[in-house]
PATOR-283211 format. One record per atom (N, C-alpha, C): x, y, z. Coordinates in steps of 0.001 Angstrom, whole numbers, padded with zeros to 6 digits, always signed. Layout:
# residues N
XYZ/...
This chain:
# residues 54
+000843-001182+000000/+000000+000000+000000/+000890+001247+000000/+000557+002168-000864/+001362+003388-000995/+000576+004578-000457/+001027+005770-000736/+000338+006981-000308/+000414+007151+001202/-000694+007563+001806/-000707+007816+003243/-001257+006649+004044/-001430+005496+003430/-001906+004319+004138/-003413+004182+004168/-004156+005152+003653/-005616+005084+003664/-006175+004556+002348/-005360+004510+001323/-005807+003998+000033/-004599+003466-000728/-004823+002961-001926/-003747+002378-002709/-003098+003332-003690/-003450+004594-003669/-002871+005570-004597/-001478+005981-004136/-000678+006463-005055/+000668+006924-004707/+000901+008289-005343/+000143+009291-004893/+000298+010628-005477/+000767+011650-004451/+001138+011192-003274/+001692+012062-002225/+000820+013273-001902/-000509+013091-001931/-001419+014159-001532/-001624+015243-002565/-001177+015041-003781/-001311+016082-004783/-002672+016067-005469/-003202+014890-005744/-004501+014753-006403/-005174+013518-005849/-005929+012840-006678/-006519+011572-006271/-007724+011717-005364/-007946+010680-004572/-009144+010626-003740/-008994+011469-002462/-010077+011563-001716/-010074+012337-000478/-009067+011791+000528/-008922+010463+000567/-007950+009868+001491/-006531+010290+001128/-006219+010362-000170/-004896+010817-000614/-004629+012246-000162/-005655+013078-000233/-005489+014485+000119/-005585+014719+001619/-005877+013667+002374/-005968+013798+003825/-007276+014394+004287/-008302+014422+003430/-009596+014952+003814/-010368+013890+004591/-011255+014355+005443/-012117+013409+006149/-013145+012881+005162/-013522+011634+005343/-014509+011021+004474/-015778+010832+005293/-016842+011528+004909/-018102+011501+005635/-019129+010647+004899/-020285+010438+005532/-021330+009564+004996/-022197+010233+003923/-022092+011543+003756/-022922+012260+002783/-022056+012960+001749/-022644+013200+000567/-021943+013853-000530/-022754+015043-001008/-022148+016221-001061/-022792+017421-001586/-022448+017544-003059/-023464+017432-003902/-023260+017502-005347/-022814+018909-005766/-023334+019933-005124/-022979+021311-005472/-021529+021640-005159/-021080+021250-003972/-019715+021550-003538/-018709+020498-003986/-019208+019349-004448/-018346+018245-004876/-017411+017807-003758/-018007+017596-002557/-017200+017168-001425/-018027+016358-000443/-017326+015611+000371/-017927+014794+001411/-018303+015697+002583/-019515+015502+003126/-019983+016327+004245/-020528+015433+005357/-020550+015932+006598/-020914+015094+007735/-022410+014868+007964/-023280+015638+007326/-024710+015505+007605/-025551+015763+006361/-026882+015596+006493/-027799+015736+005355/-027749+017119+004721/-027556+018125+005529/-027514+019498+005027/-026061+019925+004945/-025613+020348+003774/-024218+020746+003574/-023902+021999+004397/-022864+021955+005234/-022514+023124+006039/-021874+024253+005223/-021492+023984+003978/-020817+024977+003138/-021797+025778+002289/-022772+025078+001660/-023699+025792+000782/-025138+025779+001290/-025441+024895+002262/-026783+024835+002839/-027756+023945+002096/-027338+023371+000972/-028224+022499+000211/-028209+021088+000785/-029213+020292+000401/-029282+018912+000869/-028186+018085+000219/-027614+017186+001003/-026581+016264+000506/-027194+014872+000398/-026561+014018-000385/-027052+012667-000571/-026233+011682+000247/-026924+010689+000804/-026246+009607+001535/-025432+008804+000545/-024166+008557+000874/-023307+007759-000006/-023738+006310+000055/-023618+005627-001053/-023921+004201-001109/-022634+003431-000926/-022687+002332-000187/-021503+001520+000036/-021193+000646-001132/
């Protein structure tokens, strides 16, 4: 396993997934902000976020 140990990417935090960039991964996704958020309502834009599917 390469990168920061959270995924198999080896981009040293430059691009890639949220784990590569060291971002927290939450259960909801805000389509407007294109980011993972902790609850149904996005704290950044105020719009509803969707529950991520496993």
